VEXMI-541023 format. One record per atom (N, C-alpha, C, O): residue in one letter; x, y, z. Coordinates in pm, whole numbers, padded with zeros to 5 digits, always signed. Example, Ala and Ser with C-alpha at 12.3 -4.5 7.8 and 13.67 -1.06 7.14 Angstrom:
// VEXMI-541023
A+01319-00569+00780
A+01230-00450+00780
A+01320-00330+00780
A+01424-00332+00846
S+01285-00225+00708
S+01367-00106+00714
S+01290+00003+00787
S+01341+00114+00804
END
This chain:
// VEXMI-541023
X+29336+05769+03223
X+29413+05891+03200
X+29416+05978+03325
X+29520+06033+03362
X+29299+05991+03391
X+29293+06073+03511
X+29382+06018+03621
X+29444+06094+03695
X+29389+05885+03633
X+29473+05824+03735
X+29621+05852+03710
X+29697+05870+03805
X+29663+05856+03584
X+29802+05881+03550
X+29850+06015+03602
X+29966+06029+03640
X+29762+06114+03603
X+29798+06248+03648
X+29846+06246+03792
X+29936+06322+03830
X+29787+06161+03872
X+29815+06161+04015
X+29918+06056+04058
X+29945+06040+04177
X+29974+05985+03962
X+30078+05889+03996
X+30205+05962+04040
X+30238+06067+03987
X+30273+05905+04135
X+30397+05965+04185
X+30507+05954+04081
X+30509+05863+03998
X+30601+06051+04087
X+30717+06045+03999
X+30797+05919+04027
X+30807+05875+04141
X+30852+05862+03923
X+30930+05739+03940
X+31080+05765+03942
X+31158+05673+03965
X+31121+05891+03919
X+31264+05922+03921
X+31310+05964+04060
X+31228+05998+04146
X+31440+05960+04081
X+31499+06008+04205
X+31562+06144+04180
X+31628+06165+04079
X+31541+06235+04274
X+31585+06373+04258
X+31717+06397+04330
X+31732+06365+04448
X+31813+06455+04258
X+31944+06489+04312
X+31962+06640+04301
X+31954+06696+04192
X+31987+06705+04412
X+32011+06849+04415
X+32160+06875+04433
X+32220+06829+04530
X+32219+06949+04339
X+32362+06983+04345
X+32374+07127+04392
X+32341+07220+04318
X+32420+07147+04515
X+32423+07279+04577
X+32569+07319+04597
X+32640+07263+04680
X+32613+07418+04518
X+32754+07453+04525
X+32784+07595+04480
X+32696+07681+04478
X+32909+07617+04444
X+32953+07751+04405
X+32981+07756+04255
X+32909+07693+04176
X+33083+07830+04215
X+33108+07851+04072
X+33147+07725+03997
X+33122+07716+03877
X+33208+07627+04063
X+33243+07505+03994
X+33122+07414+03973
X+33127+07320+03894
X+33013+07440+04044
X+32886+07372+04017
X+32806+07453+03915
X+32736+07397+03832
X+32818+07584+03922
X+32755+07673+03825
X+32812+07652+03685
X+32739+07657+03586
X+32943+07628+03679
X+33008+07606+03550
X+33086+07725+03500
X+33082+07758+03381
X+33158+07790+03590
X+33239+07907+03553
X+33355+07866+03463
X+33429+07772+03493
X+33369+07937+03352
X+33475+07908+03255
X+33596+07997+03285
X+33586+08119+03271
X+33709+07939+03326
X+33826+08020+03361
X+33890+08091+03242
X+33971+08182+03259
X+33854+08050+03123
X+33912+08111+03004
X+33855+08251+02978
X+33929+08344+02949
X+33722+08263+02989
X+33659+08391+02956
X+33567+08447+03064
X+33508+08554+03046
X+33554+08376+03179
X+33470+08424+03287
X+33321+08407+03264
X+33240+08452+03345
X+33284+08342+03155
X+33143+08317+03127
X+33103+08180+03181
X+33181+08116+03252
X+32981+08136+03147
X+32934+08006+03193
X+32949+07902+03083
X+32916+07927+02967
X+33001+07785+03122
X+33008+07675+03027
X+32867+07638+02979
X+32771+07653+03054
X+32854+07590+02856
X+32725+07537+02811
X+32691+07409+02885
X+32776+07349+02950
X+32568+07368+02875
X+32522+07249+02947
X+32605+07126+02915
X+32627+07042+03003
X+32650+07112+02793
X+32723+06991+02753
X+32858+06977+02823
X+32922+06873+02812
X+32902+07083+02894
X+33030+07082+02964
X+33013+07068+03115
X+33095+07004+03180
X+32909+07126+03169
X+32894+07134+03316
X+32871+06997+03379
X+32794+06916+03329
X+32942+06972+03491
X+32935+06838+03550
X+32795+06794+03594
X+32763+06677+03577
X+32709+06882+03650
X+32576+06832+03686
X+32496+06783+03566
X+32424+06684+03575
X+32508+06854+03452
X+32435+06812+03333
X+32497+06684+03274
X+32425+06596+03227
X+32630+06675+03276
X+32695+06552+03231
X+32653+06434+03319
X+32625+06326+03268
X+32649+06456+03449
X+32606+06351+03540
X+32464+06308+03511
X+32432+06189+03513
X+32378+06405+03482
X+32238+06373+03451
X+32229+06281+03329
X+32152+06186+03328
X+32309+06311+03227
X+32309+06228+03108
X+32360+06088+03136
X+32310+05990+03080
X+32460+06079+03223
X+32516+05948+03257
X+32419+05865+03340
X+32415+05742+03326
X+32341+05930+03425
X+32248+05858+03513
X+32123+05812+03439
X+32069+05705+03469
X+32075+05893+03344
X+31958+05854+03267
X+31827+05907+03321
X+31825+05987+03415
X+31717+05863+03260
X+31585+05920+03285
X+31526+05885+03420
X+31425+05944+03459
X+31584+05792+03492
X+31528+05756+03622
X+31579+05848+03734
X+31548+05828+03851
X+31658+05949+03695
X+31709+06046+03790
X+31677+06187+03737
X+31674+06211+03616
X+31654+06279+03829
X+31638+06420+03794
X+31746+06497+03868
X+31750+06496+03991
X+31833+06565+03794
X+31945+06638+03854
X+31917+06788+03847
X+31890+06841+03739
X+31923+06854+03961
X+31896+06997+03971
X+32026+07072+03997
X+32098+07040+04092
X+32058+07169+03914
X+32177+07253+03930
X+32145+07370+04022
X+32052+07447+03995
X+32221+07385+04128
X+32206+07499+04218
X+32345+07554+04249
X+32388+07555+04364
X+32413+07600+04145
X+32546+07659+04163
X+32537+07811+04157
X+32459+07866+04079
X+32617+07877+04238
X+32618+08023+04243
X+32761+08071+04259
X+32830+08032+04353
X+32807+08155+04168
X+32942+08211+04179
X+32959+08283+04312
X+32874+08363+04351
X+33069+08255+04381
X+33099+08325+04506
X+33028+08273+04628
X+33044+08330+04736
X+32948+08167+04615
X+32872+08117+04730
X+32967+08064+04838
X+33064+07994+04809
X+32937+08098+04962
X+33019+08059+05077
X+32946+07957+05164
X+32826+07932+05147
X+33020+07900+05258
X+32962+07802+05349
X+32959+07849+05493
X+32876+07805+05572
X+33051+07939+05528
X+33069+07972+05669
X+33069+08121+05701
X+33068+08159+05818
X+33069+08204+05599
X+33077+08349+05620
X+32975+08419+05531
X+32928+08364+05432
X+32943+08544+05571
X+32848+08624+05495
X+32922+08739+05427
X+32969+08830+05495
X+32932+08737+05294
X+32995+08850+05224
X+32918+08979+05250
X+32798+08986+05225
X+32987+09079+05299
X+32921+09204+05338
X+32854+09271+05218
X+32743+09322+05229
X+32923+09271+05104
X+32870+09340+04987
X+32762+09259+04914
X+32679+09316+04844
X+32764+09128+04931
X+32666+09041+04866
X+32622+08932+04963
X+32656+08815+04944
X+32546+08968+05067
X+32510+08871+05170
X+32432+08751+05119
X+32433+08645+05182
X+32364+08767+05007
X+32285+08657+04951
X+32373+08544+04900
X+32322+08437+04867
X+32504+08566+04891
X+32594+08460+04849
X+32633+08367+04963
X+32703+08268+04941
X+32589+08396+05083
X+32608+08305+05195
X+32520+08183+05168
X+32398+08194+05163
X+32582+08067+05151
X+32508+07946+05117
X+32408+07902+05220
X+32320+07821+05191
X+32420+07954+05341
X+32325+07918+05447
X+32196+07997+05435
X+32091+07954+05483
X+32205+08113+05370
X+32087+08198+05350
X+32008+08146+05230
X+32063+08130+05121
X+31885+08120+05251
X+31801+08070+05143
X+31810+07920+05120
X+31746+07868+05028
X+31888+07851+05202
X+31901+07707+05183
X+31767+07637+05201
X+31729+07554+05119
X+31695+07672+05307
X+31566+07607+05330
X+31469+07633+05216
X+31395+07543+05175
X+31468+07756+05165
X+31379+07788+05053
X+31411+07702+04932
X+31321+07653+04863
X+31539+07684+04907
X+31582+07600+04794
X+31539+07455+04815
X+31486+07392+04723
X+31562+07403+04933
X+31525+07265+04963
X+31374+07246+04951
X+31327+07145+04898
X+31300+07342+05001
X+31155+07332+04999
X+31100+07340+04857
X+31000+07276+04825
X+31166+07420+04773
X+31121+07436+04635
X+31135+07308+04553
X+31054+07281+04465
X+31237+07230+04584
X+31267+07113+04502
X+31226+06980+04564
X+31244+06876+04502
X+31172+06982+04685
X+31132+06856+04748
X+31019+06789+04670
X+30939+06858+04606
X+31010+06657+04673
X+31094+06566+04752
X+31231+06545+04687
X+31243+06532+04566
X+31332+06542+04771
X+31471+06526+04727
X+31526+06397+04786
X+31510+06369+04905
X+31591+06319+04703
X+31648+06192+04748
X+31795+06202+04786
X+31843+06130+04874
X+31866+06293+04718
X+32009+06310+04746
X+32046+06457+04729
X+32014+06519+04627
X+32114+06512+04830
X+32169+06648+04820
X+32320+06637+04815
X+32382+06574+04900
X+32380+06699+04713
X+32525+06702+04699
X+32573+06843+04729
X+32536+06937+04658
X+32654+06858+04832
X+32710+06989+04869
X+32857+06995+04828
X+32934+06904+04858
X+32894+07102+04760
X+33036+07128+04736
X+33061+07278+04752
X+33041+07356+04659
X+33103+07315+04869
X+33128+07454+04905
X+33258+07462+04986
X+33312+07360+05030
X+33308+07583+05004
X+33424+07603+05091
X+33536+07682+05028
X+33612+07749+05099
X+33550+07677+04897
X+33661+07747+04831
X+33653+07898+04850
X+33755+07963+04876
X+33534+07954+04837
X+33520+08099+04849
X+33544+08150+04991
X+33579+08266+05012
X+33524+08062+05087
X+33548+08099+05227
X+33697+08126+05252
X+33733+08188+05351
X+33782+08077+05162
X+33927+08094+05176
X+33976+08229+05126
X+34096+08256+05131
X+33886+08313+05078
X+33926+08446+05035
X+33988+08522+05153
X+33946+08508+05268
X+34087+08602+05121
X+34163+08673+05226
X+34075+08757+05315
X+34098+08764+05436
X+33974+08820+05259
X+33890+08911+05337
X+33817+08843+05451
X+33782+08908+05550
X+33792+08712+05440
X+33713+08643+05541
X+33797+08591+05658
X+33745+08576+05769
X+33924+08564+05634
X+34012+08511+05739
X+33954+08386+05806
X+33971+08365+05926
X+33886+08305+05728
X+33829+08180+05780
X+33936+08072+05788
X+34030+08070+05707
X+33922+07985+05883
X+34014+07872+05896
X+33948+07746+05837
X+33826+07740+05827
X+34028+07648+05799
X+33968+07522+05751
X+33874+07462+05856
X+33770+07404+05822
X+33910+07475+05982
X+33825+07421+06089
X+33690+07491+06096
X+33587+07427+06113
X+33691+07625+06083
X+33564+07699+06093
X+33475+07670+05972
X+33353+07665+05984
X+33537+07653+05856
X+33461+07622+05735
X+33396+07484+05749
X+33277+07468+05719
X+33474+07387+05794
X+33421+07251+05810
X+33310+07246+05914
X+33211+07176+05895
X+33327+07318+06023
X+33225+07319+06127
X+33094+07376+06073
X+32987+07325+06104
X+33104+07481+05993
X+32984+07540+05933
X+32917+07441+05839
X+32794+07432+05835
X+32999+07367+05761
X+32941+07269+05671
X+32871+07159+05749
X+32768+07107+05704
X+32924+07123+05864
X+32857+07024+05948
X+32719+07072+05990
X+32624+06993+05994
X+32708+07200+06022
X+32578+07257+06059
X+32482+07257+05941
X+32362+07234+05957
X+32535+07283+05822
X+32453+07281+05701
X+32397+07140+05676
X+32281+07124+05641
X+32480+07041+05695
X+32436+06903+05678
X+32322+06870+05774
X+32220+06814+05734
X+32340+06906+05899
X+32239+06876+05999
X+32109+06950+05971
X+32000+06895+05986
X+32121+07077+05931
X+32003+07156+05898
X+31926+07092+05783
X+31803+07086+05785
X+31998+07046+05683
X+31935+06984+05566
X+31858+06858+05604
X+31744+06839+05562
X+31921+06774+05683
X+31857+06650+05725
X+31731+06677+05806
X+31627+06616+05783
X+31740+06769+05899
X+31626+06798+05987
X+31514+06868+05912
X+31397+06836+05931
X+31550+06964+05828
X+31448+07041+05756
X+31368+06952+05662
X+31245+06958+05661
X+31437+06871+05583
X+31365+06787+05488
X+31292+06672+05557
X+31190+06625+05506
X+31342+06627+05669
X+31269+06525+05745
X+31131+06579+05784
X+31032+06507+05782
X+31129+06707+05819
X+31002+06770+05857
X+30915+06799+05734
X+30795+06772+05735
X+30975+06854+05629
X+30897+06903+05515
X+30856+06795+05416
X+30753+06809+05350
X+30934+06688+05404
X+30895+06585+05307
X+30870+06449+05372
X+30837+06352+05305
X+30888+06445+05504
X+30855+06323+05578
X+30968+06225+05593
X+30952+06122+05658
X+31083+06254+05533
X+31201+06167+05549
X+31326+06248+05515
X+31320+06344+05438
X+31437+06208+05573
X+31564+06275+05543
X+31621+06220+05414
X+31612+06100+05388
X+31681+06306+05332
X+31745+06258+05210
X+31881+06199+05241
X+31931+06211+05354
X+31941+06135+05145
X+32083+06104+05154
X+32157+06234+05126
X+32112+06317+05047
X+32271+06252+05191
X+32349+06375+05172
X+32494+06338+05147
X+32553+06257+05219
X+32551+06399+05044
X+32692+06377+05009
X+32767+06508+05020
X+32736+06605+04951
X+32866+06512+05108
X+32952+06630+05123
X+33078+06608+05041
X+33152+06511+05062
X+33103+06699+04948
X+33218+06689+04859
X+33322+06794+04896
X+33291+06913+04902
X+33445+06750+04920
X+33555+06845+04939
X+33591+06902+04803
X+33616+06825+04710
X+33595+07034+04787
X+33618+07092+04655
X+33760+07070+04605
X+33849+07037+04683
X+33781+07087+04474
X+33917+07076+04420
X+34009+07174+04492
X+33967+07283+04532
X+34134+07136+04508
X+34230+07223+04577
X+34251+07353+04500
X+34253+07356+04377
X+34265+07460+04575
X+34308+07585+04515
X+34452+07566+04467
X+34536+07512+04541
X+34480+07608+04345
X+34613+07587+04289
X+34720+07675+04350
X+34691+07783+04403
X+34844+07630+04342
X+34955+07706+04398
X+34979+07838+04325
X+35044+07928+04378
X+34926+07849+04203
X+34945+07973+04127
X+34839+08078+04152
X+34829+08173+04075
X+34760+08062+04258
X+34650+08154+04284
X+34696+08299+04299
X+34625+08391+04261
X+34817+08320+04355
X+34865+08457+04379
X+34898+08531+04250
X+34907+08654+04249
X+34917+08458+04143
X+34948+08523+04015
X+34833+08509+03916
X+34849+08538+03797
X+34717+08466+03964
X+34602+08447+03877
X+34514+08571+03875
X+34545+08672+03938
X+34406+08562+03801
X+34311+08673+03793
X+34241+08696+03926
X+34177+08800+03946
X+34253+08601+04018
X+34188+08613+04149
X+34287+08646+04260
X+34257+08627+04378
X+34404+08696+04222
X+34507+08728+04321
X+34464+08838+04417
X+34515+08846+04529
X+34370+08922+04375
X+34323+09028+04463
X+34225+08977+04568
X+34187+09051+04659
X+34185+08850+04557
X+34088+08793+04651
X+34145+08679+04736
X+34099+08655+04848
X+34246+08610+04683
X+34306+08498+04755
X+34456+08522+04773
X+34524+08567+04681
X+34506+08491+04892
X+34650+08500+04912
X+34712+08360+04899
X+34642+08262+04873
X+34842+08353+04918
X+34913+08227+04900
X+34872+08118+04997
X+34893+08000+04969
X+34815+08155+05111
X+34776+08056+05211
X+34654+07975+05169
X+34629+07868+05224
X+34579+08026+05073
X+34455+07959+05034
X+34479+07818+04982
X+34401+07727+05009
X+34587+07800+04907
X+34616+07667+04851
X+34637+07564+04962
X+34580+07455+04957
X+34718+07598+05060
X+34744+07506+05170
X+34621+07479+05253
X+34596+07365+05293
X+34543+07582+05279
X+34421+07565+05357
X+34322+07474+05285
X+34255+07392+05348
X+34313+07488+05153
X+34218+07406+05077
X+34251+07258+05089
X+34161+07174+05083
X+34377+07226+05104
X+34418+07086+05115
X+34382+07025+05251
X+34382+06903+05267
X+34351+07110+05346
X+34313+07061+05479
X+34164+07029+05489
X+34121+06965+05585
X+34087+07075+05392
X+33941+07062+05404
X+33893+06917+05397
X+33799+06881+05468
X+33955+06835+05314
X+33904+06700+05294
X+33892+06620+05424
X+33786+06565+05453
X+33997+06615+05502
X+33994+06538+05627
X+33892+06594+05725
X+33823+06519+05793
X+33883+06726+05730
X+33787+06791+05820
X+33644+06768+05773
X+33555+06744+05855
X+33622+06774+05643
X+33489+06749+05588
X+33446+06604+05612
X+33331+06576+05645
X+33540+06514+05593
X+33508+06373+05614
X+33460+06348+05757
X+33366+06272+05779
X+33527+06412+05853
X+33487+06396+05993
X+33348+06453+06018
X+33269+06393+06091
X+33318+06568+05958
X+33187+06630+05976
X+33078+06545+05911
X+32970+06528+05968
X+33106+06492+05794
X+33008+06407+05726
X+32979+06281+05809
X+32864+06241+05824
X+33083+06221+05862
X+33065+06101+05943
X+32983+06131+06067
X+32897+06052+06105
X+33010+06245+06131
X+32937+06282+06253
X+32789+06304+06225
X+32704+06278+06311
X+32757+06352+06105
X+32618+06380+06070
X+32549+06260+06007
X+32429+06266+05976
X+32622+06151+05987
X+32565+06033+05923
X+32549+06050+05773
X+32460+05991+05712
X+32636+06131+05714
X+32630+06160+05570
X+32749+06096+05497
X+32842+06045+05559
X+32743+06102+05365
X+32848+06049+05281
X+32953+06157+05253
X+32926+06276+05265
X+33073+06113+05215
X+33181+06206+05184
X+33256+06160+05060
X+33269+06040+05034
X+33305+06259+04984
X+33392+06229+04869
X+33488+06345+04848
X+33449+06462+04860
X+33611+06313+04817
X+33714+06414+04793
X+33732+06431+04643
X+33787+06343+04576
X+33686+06543+04589
X+33688+06563+04444
X+33830+06578+04388
X+33851+06560+04268
X+33927+06611+04476
X+34064+06628+04428
X+34124+06497+04378
X+34231+06497+04316
X+34058+06386+04405
X+34104+06257+04355
X+34095+06251+04203
X+34171+06178+04139
X+34003+06327+04145
X+33984+06320+03999
X+33987+06456+03930
X+34005+06463+03808
X+33970+06565+04005
X+33957+06697+03942
X+34060+06795+03997
X+34081+06804+04118
X+34122+06868+03906
X+34224+06965+03942
X+34185+07102+03887
X+34137+07113+03774
X+34207+07207+03967
X+34179+07343+03920
X+34268+07376+03801
X+34381+07328+03792
X+34216+07457+03711
X+34292+07492+03590
X+34417+07572+03626
X+34423+07639+03728
X+34517+07563+03539
X+34638+07643+03557
X+34613+07789+03518
X+34695+07876+03546
X+34501+07815+03454
X+34468+07951+03411
X+34439+08041+03531
X+34491+08152+03542
X+34354+07990+03623
X+34320+08075+03738
X+34335+08004+03872
X+34306+08063+03976
X+34381+07879+03872
X+34406+07802+03995
X+34283+07782+04082
X+34293+07755+04201
X+34165+07795+04020
X+34042+07788+04099
X+33932+07708+04030
X+33863+07629+04095
X+33915+07728+03900
X+33802+07670+03830
X+33843+07554+03738
X+33958+07543+03696
X+33744+07470+03709
X+33769+07348+03634
X+33760+07369+03484
X+33676+07445+03435
X+33848+07303+03412
X+33843+07299+03266
X+33744+07188+03224
X+33706+07105+03307
X+33703+07185+03098
X+33605+07086+03053
X+33641+06940+03085
X+33555+06862+03125
X+33769+06905+03068
X+33808+06766+03095
X+33794+06731+03244
X+33767+06616+03279
X+33812+06829+03329
X+33794+06806+03473
X+33646+06791+03506
X+33610+06709+03591
X+33560+06869+03440
X+33415+06853+03459
X+33372+06712+03421
X+33290+06651+03489
X+33427+06660+03312
X+33390+06526+03266
X+33436+06419+03363
X+33361+06327+03395
X+33559+06430+03410
X+33611+06332+03506
X+33533+06338+03637
X+33501+06236+03697
X+33503+06458+03679
X+33424+06479+03800
X+33287+06414+03785
X+33242+06341+03873
X+33221+06440+03671
X+33086+06387+03648
X+33084+06235+03651
X+32995+06175+03711
X+33181+06173+03586
X+33186+06027+03583
X+33199+05969+03724
X+33129+05874+03760
X+33288+06026+03801
X+33312+05975+03936
X+33192+05997+04028
X+33154+05907+04104
X+33134+06114+04021
X+33025+06144+04115
X+32895+06076+04073
X+32810+06048+04158
X+32878+06048+03944
X+32761+05973+03900
X+32763+05833+03961
X+32660+05784+04008
X+32878+05770+03960
X+32891+05637+04021
X+32869+05643+04171
X+32806+05555+04230
X+32922+05748+04232
X+32904+05766+04376
X+32756+05784+04409
X+32706+05723+04504
X+32687+05868+04331
X+32545+05894+04356
X+32462+05768+04342
X+32374+05742+04424
X+32487+05689+04238
X+32412+05565+04220
X+32433+05469+04336
X+32338+05406+04384
X+32557+05460+04382
X+32586+05370+04494
X+32514+05416+04620
X+32459+05334+04694
X+32514+05545+04645
X+32448+05598+04765
X+32298+05573+04761
X+32239+05533+04861
X+32236+05596+04645
X+32091+05583+04634
X+32044+05438+04631
X+31925+05412+04650
X+32135+05345+04609
X+32098+05203+04615
X+32087+05153+04760
X+32023+05052+04786
X+32150+05225+04851
X+32156+05176+04989
X+32023+05196+05062
X+32011+05161+05179
END
């Protein structure tokens, strides 16, 4: 019995680090989806007991800029603390960038992608030091901002250019992931922002997303 206490965990740990679409923001009422809807929890169920999936979604989290009124929403701030809290980590899944497209930030797709590249490198180096090896890292291009963003509930935060800019992120993210030796996936292949607010996922999109990324995660962790 005493020996069992000190045996290492047999599951693989996956950290999902993202914004409101990882948190599970419901575009219908602005609340949080229950666990049975959110893609990280759905993915956990699909993967089974040999995996541990950690949700780290935060509404408004950015990748490349610091919100003046809420600086803690800068995804780069506190990243190391988060990684250190959950180590050992086998796979980190990043999905950020949509909030950087808010009009107030005036960020370009290139600047957002470059910042994400730095985040990838920081993650690899930090965990290599703290847990003795680098995890696998998957950079996910977020679902495209919908063309109806200017008439949505978020029209005061995003202008019409956000939709076009969001479509440029995938190619730029793929290049950054390749440069860092990380994996890449474009979520727009299976998930579309709701027509309600042109930004957040409906339950069926969470399910499609979960199915696709669960398969991706298993393939990555087998390598």
